[in-house]
C-alpha positions as a Markdown table, in Angstrom:
| # | Residue | x | y | z |
|---|---|---|---|---|
| 1 | Met | -101.6 | 131.7 | 9.2 |
| 2 | Thr | -99.9 | 129.3 | 5.9 |
| 3 | Ala | -100.8 | 126.3 | 4.3 |
| 4 | Asp | -96.9 | 125.6 | 5.4 |
| 5 | Ser | -98.2 | 126.0 | 9.1 |
| 6 | Leu | -100.8 | 123.6 | 8.6 |
| 7 | Asn | -98.9 | 121.5 | 6.7 |
| 8 | Asn | -95.7 | 121.3 | 9.2 |
| 9 | Ala | -98.8 | 120.7 | 12.1 |
| 10 | Ile | -99.3 | 117.3 | 10.1 |
| 11 | Arg | -95.7 | 115.9 | 9.2 |
| 12 | Ala | -95.7 | 115.7 | 13.3 |
| 13 | Val | -97.4 | 112.7 | 12.7 |
| 14 | Pro | -95.8 | 109.6 | 12.3 |
| 15 | Ala | -96.0 | 107.7 | 9.5 |
| 16 | Gly | -98.0 | 104.8 | 9.8 |
| 17 | Ala | -102.0 | 103.6 | 10.5 |
| 18 | Trp | -103.8 | 106.2 | 12.5 |
| 19 | Gly | -106.9 | 106.3 | 13.8 |
| 20 | Val | -108.8 | 110.2 | 13.6 |
| 21 | Gly | -112.0 | 110.9 | 16.0 |
| 22 | Val | -113.8 | 112.8 | 13.5 |
| 23 | Ser | -117.1 | 114.3 | 14.7 |
| 24 | Gly | -118.4 | 115.8 | 11.6 |
| 25 | Gly | -117.4 | 119.6 | 12.8 |
| 26 | Ala | -115.0 | 122.1 | 10.9 |
| 27 | Asp | -112.3 | 121.5 | 12.9 |
| 28 | Ser | -112.1 | 117.6 | 12.8 |
| 29 | Val | -112.8 | 117.6 | 9.0 |
| 30 | Ala | -110.0 | 120.1 | 8.4 |
| 31 | Leu | -107.4 | 117.1 | 10.3 |
| 32 | Leu | -109.2 | 114.7 | 7.9 |
| 33 | Ala | -108.7 | 116.5 | 5.0 |
| 34 | Leu | -105.2 | 117.7 | 5.9 |
| 35 | Leu | -103.9 | 113.7 | 6.9 |
| 36 | His | -105.4 | 112.5 | 4.1 |
| 37 | Lys | -102.8 | 114.1 | 2.1 |
| 38 | Arg | -100.1 | 112.0 | 3.2 |
| 39 | Pro | -99.7 | 109.1 | 1.4 |
| 40 | Asp | -97.7 | 107.2 | 4.3 |
| 41 | Leu | -101.0 | 107.5 | 6.7 |
| 42 | His | -103.2 | 105.0 | 6.6 |
| 43 | Leu | -106.5 | 106.4 | 8.0 |
| 44 | His | -109.4 | 104.8 | 10.3 |
| 45 | Ala | -111.5 | 107.6 | 10.9 |
| 46 | Ile | -113.6 | 107.6 | 14.1 |
| 47 | His | -117.1 | 108.8 | 15.2 |
| 48 | Leu | -119.6 | 108.3 | 18.3 |
| 49 | Asp | -122.9 | 109.5 | 17.3 |
| 50 | His | -123.9 | 110.8 | 20.8 |
| 51 | Glu | -127.6 | 110.8 | 20.1 |
| 52 | Thr | -128.3 | 113.9 | 20.9 |
| 53 | Arg | -129.7 | 117.2 | 19.8 |
| 54 | Asp | -133.5 | 115.6 | 19.3 |
| 55 | Gly | -131.6 | 113.1 | 16.9 |
| 56 | Gln | -129.9 | 115.4 | 14.7 |
| 57 | Ser | -126.4 | 113.9 | 15.8 |
| 58 | Ser | -127.1 | 111.4 | 13.1 |
| 59 | Ile | -126.8 | 113.7 | 10.3 |
| 60 | Asp | -123.1 | 114.2 | 11.2 |
| 61 | Ala | -122.9 | 110.2 | 11.8 |
| 62 | Gln | -123.9 | 110.5 | 8.4 |
| 63 | Phe | -121.6 | 113.5 | 7.0 |
| 64 | Val | -118.5 | 111.6 | 8.6 |
| 65 | Ala | -119.6 | 108.5 | 6.9 |
| 66 | Asp | -120.5 | 110.1 | 3.1 |
| 67 | Leu | -117.3 | 112.2 | 3.3 |
| 68 | Cys | -114.9 | 108.7 | 4.3 |
| 69 | Ala | -116.8 | 107.2 | 1.5 |
| 70 | Thr | -115.8 | 109.6 | -1.1 |
| 71 | Trp | -112.0 | 109.9 | 0.5 |
| 72 | Gly | -111.5 | 106.4 | 0.6 |
| 73 | Ile | -111.4 | 106.0 | 4.7 |
| 74 | Gln | -112.4 | 103.3 | 6.3 |
| 75 | Cys | -114.3 | 104.7 | 9.3 |
| 76 | Thr | -116.3 | 103.2 | 12.7 |
| 77 | Leu | -119.5 | 104.9 | 13.4 |
| 78 | Glu | -121.1 | 104.2 | 16.9 |
| 79 | Arg | -124.2 | 105.1 | 18.6 |
| 80 | Arg | -123.7 | 106.0 | 22.5 |
| 81 | Ser | -126.4 | 104.0 | 23.3 |
| 82 | Ser | -124.8 | 101.0 | 21.9 |
| 83 | Arg | -121.1 | 101.6 | 23.5 |
| 84 | Glu | -122.8 | 102.7 | 26.6 |
| 85 | His | -124.0 | 99.3 | 27.9 |
| 86 | Gly | -123.3 | 99.0 | 32.2 |
| 87 | Ala | -124.3 | 102.4 | 32.4 |
| 88 | Ser | -123.2 | 102.2 | 36.1 |
| 89 | Ile | -119.6 | 102.3 | 35.4 |
| 90 | Trp | -119.9 | 105.7 | 33.4 |
| 91 | Pro | -119.2 | 109.1 | 34.8 |
| 92 | Ile | -122.7 | 110.4 | 35.5 |
| 93 | Asn | -121.8 | 114.2 | 34.4 |
| 94 | Arg | -122.8 | 114.6 | 30.9 |
| 95 | Ser | -119.5 | 116.0 | 29.7 |
| 96 | Ala | -117.3 | 113.4 | 31.7 |
| 97 | Arg | -119.3 | 110.6 | 30.4 |
| 98 | Phe | -119.2 | 111.4 | 26.2 |
| 99 | Arg | -115.4 | 112.0 | 26.4 |
| 100 | Ala | -115.1 | 108.3 | 28.5 |
| 101 | Leu | -117.7 | 106.8 | 25.7 |
| 102 | Arg | -115.2 | 108.3 | 23.1 |
| 103 | Leu | -112.4 | 107.0 | 24.9 |
| 104 | Ala | -113.0 | 103.7 | 25.1 |
| 105 | Leu | -114.2 | 104.0 | 21.5 |
| 106 | Phe | -111.1 | 104.8 | 20.4 |
| 107 | Arg | -109.2 | 102.4 | 22.7 |
| 108 | Ala | -111.3 | 99.3 | 21.0 |
| 109 | Cys | -110.9 | 100.4 | 16.9 |
| 110 | Cys | -107.1 | 100.8 | 17.7 |
| 111 | Ala | -106.9 | 97.6 | 19.6 |
| 112 | Ser | -109.1 | 95.9 | 16.8 |
| 113 | Ala | -107.7 | 97.8 | 13.3 |
| 114 | Asn | -103.8 | 97.7 | 15.0 |
| 115 | Leu | -103.7 | 101.1 | 15.1 |
| 116 | Gln | -101.0 | 103.1 | 16.7 |
| 117 | Gly | -103.2 | 105.7 | 18.4 |
| 118 | Val | -105.8 | 108.5 | 17.9 |
| 119 | Ile | -105.4 | 111.7 | 16.2 |
| 120 | Leu | -107.6 | 114.7 | 17.3 |
| 121 | Ala | -108.4 | 118.2 | 16.2 |
| 122 | His | -107.7 | 120.2 | 19.4 |
| 123 | His | -106.2 | 123.5 | 18.0 |
| 124 | Ala | -104.9 | 126.7 | 19.9 |
| 125 | Asp | -108.4 | 128.0 | 20.8 |
| 126 | Asp | -109.1 | 124.8 | 22.4 |
| 127 | Gln | -105.7 | 124.8 | 24.4 |
| 128 | Ala | -106.6 | 128.6 | 25.6 |
| 129 | Glu | -110.1 | 127.5 | 26.9 |
| 130 | Thr | -108.6 | 124.6 | 28.9 |
| 131 | Ile | -106.1 | 127.0 | 30.3 |
| 132 | Val | -108.7 | 129.6 | 31.3 |
| 133 | Gln | -111.0 | 126.6 | 32.7 |
| 134 | Arg | -108.0 | 125.3 | 35.0 |
| 135 | Leu | -107.7 | 128.8 | 36.4 |
| 136 | Leu | -111.1 | 129.6 | 37.4 |
| 137 | Arg | -111.3 | 126.4 | 38.9 |
| 138 | Gly | -108.0 | 127.0 | 40.8 |
| 139 | Ser | -105.5 | 124.7 | 39.4 |
| 140 | Gly | -102.0 | 125.0 | 40.5 |
| 141 | Pro | -99.2 | 125.3 | 37.7 |
| 142 | Ala | -98.4 | 122.0 | 36.9 |
| 143 | Gly | -102.6 | 122.0 | 36.2 |
| 144 | Leu | -102.0 | 124.8 | 33.8 |
| 145 | Thr | -99.8 | 123.3 | 31.4 |
| 146 | Gly | -102.3 | 122.6 | 29.3 |
| 147 | Met | -103.2 | 119.9 | 26.7 |
| 148 | Arg | -99.7 | 117.8 | 25.2 |
| 149 | Pro | -99.4 | 117.2 | 21.6 |
| 150 | Val | -98.2 | 113.8 | 22.3 |
| 151 | Ala | -100.2 | 112.2 | 25.1 |
| 152 | Arg | -101.0 | 108.3 | 26.5 |
| 153 | Gln | -104.9 | 107.5 | 28.0 |
| 154 | Asp | -103.5 | 104.1 | 29.6 |
| 155 | Val | -102.9 | 102.0 | 26.2 |
| 156 | Leu | -104.3 | 104.8 | 23.9 |
| 157 | Thr | -101.5 | 107.1 | 22.6 |
| 158 | Ile | -103.0 | 110.5 | 21.6 |
| 159 | Leu | -101.8 | 112.9 | 19.3 |
| 160 | Arg | -103.2 | 116.6 | 19.1 |
| 161 | Pro | -100.8 | 118.2 | 15.6 |
| 162 | Leu | -103.0 | 121.4 | 15.6 |
| 163 | Leu | -102.7 | 122.7 | 19.1 |
| 164 | Pro | -100.5 | 125.5 | 17.5 |
| 165 | Ile | -103.2 | 126.4 | 15.1 |
| 166 | Arg | -106.1 | 128.7 | 15.7 |
| 167 | Ser | -109.9 | 127.1 | 14.7 |
| 168 | Ala | -110.3 | 130.2 | 11.8 |
| 169 | Asp | -107.1 | 129.2 | 10.4 |
| 170 | Leu | -109.1 | 126.0 | 10.3 |
| 171 | Arg | -112.1 | 127.0 | 8.7 |
| 172 | Ala | -110.0 | 129.7 | 6.2 |
| 173 | Phe | -108.5 | 125.9 | 5.2 |
| 174 | Leu | -111.6 | 124.9 | 4.5 |
| 175 | Gln | -113.2 | 127.2 | 2.7 |
| 176 | Asp | -110.2 | 127.5 | 0.2 |
| 177 | Ile | -110.5 | 123.5 | -0.7 |
| 178 | Gly | -114.0 | 123.9 | -1.1 |
């Protein structure tokens, strides 16, 4: 995959103010770095510290905060425990619960900062995993379509410009930029 492929993927993002889900992992950091190159985008990084791994997740939150400060990107960091009040409304399944909490944070940030939506770093490998999981769960043809590059969750617009890009290409990009 070439730099042109990465840049073409990012060109699909409409100009304007957007939230970017940044976990601190390689994929979301590569997404933020690619988007940061675009002068027509006003970015707002959004990070939810899941308070996992015996407190090690706070290191991810600090990394995201430091990176955003270095690049001059506005950043919202929130801890799971501060968002999780009213626990009975959240799913019991841990993965579903964390996903619901992230979506609630994305919605809140987009509304309060007047953002067009949120951009996520889902890529081709995530797409393949999603389809295989749905196939194994017995989904029919409609469920095997995978993630869409543009989706709506209630009032939240979600962009996934990296769906044609492999995770290895994102890591190679990060190595190239140091």
